[in-house]
N, C-alpha and C positions, 0 to 999 in steps of 0.2 A: 672788808670788815663792815658790819652794819653801822648805820648812823648812830643808833642808840649806844653802841659800845664806844664810839668815838666821843660822843657827848659825855658819857660817864667818865672816860679817861680825862677829857678836858676839865670836867668839874673837879675831879680829884686833883689835877694839876693846879687849878685855881685855889682850892683849899690849901694846898701846900705853899703856893706862892703867897697867899694872904698871910699865912702863919709866918713865912720868912720875912715879909715886909714888916710885920709887927716886931720881929727880932732885929731888923736892920741888916739882914743877910739874905743870900739867895737860898734856894732849896737845898743845895749841898752844904750850906753852913758857911760859905765864903762871904766875907763882908761885901755888900753891894757897891759896885763902882759905876754901874750904868743902868738905864731904864730896863725893866723886864719886858720881854717881847710878848708875854701872854695877853695883855689887854688888846693888842693889835689882832691876835688870832681870834679872840672872842668877838671883836667887832666885825671881822670878816665873816665869821659864822652867823652872827646876828643878821647881817645884810643878806647872806645867802638864804637863810631861813625865811626872811621877810619876802625876798624875791620869789622863792619857791611857793610860798603861800599865795602870793598875789597871782602867780602864773596859774596855779591850780584853780583859783577863783575865776580867773579870766577864761580858762578853758571851759568851765561849766557855763558861764554866761554866753560864750561864743556859740556853744551848741544850741542854747535857747534862741539866740539871735538868728542862727541859720534857719530855724523852724519858723520864726516870725521876724523877717527882715524889716518890716515896717514899724517895729517897736523902737522908737527913738530913745526912750529911757534906757533900754539895754545898750544901745550903741554909745550913749554918753557914758554909762558906767564902764564899758569896755575901754573907751578912750582914756578915762581917768585911771584905770588900772594899768593901761599901757604906759602912761606918763610916770606912774609910780614905779613900775618895773624898770623903765629907762633910768630913773633916778637911782634906784638901787644898783643897777649895773654900772652907772657912772661913779658912784661912791666906791664900789669894789675896784674899778679900774684905776681910780686916782690913788687908792691906798697902796697899790702894788705896781 
């Protein structure tokens, strides 16, 4: 299933869940007795999206760095991206 369809599905679920929260019930109409799981899913997707974007940016910079390995600025940017990617991975690991 394409990512765009998954995101659309999750957006639809979020709209339904938000409406249910305003009514004080879950999506099926049953009164709420526990925390909804949807915010956890959205948080995981946000971390994955952020990590994917950072990885793509890092890949482009590493290709440039291979062509000019004496460019210290690129090396520093790549290291900063590596740190951010590791942080995203750690957040995702800790959540599950």
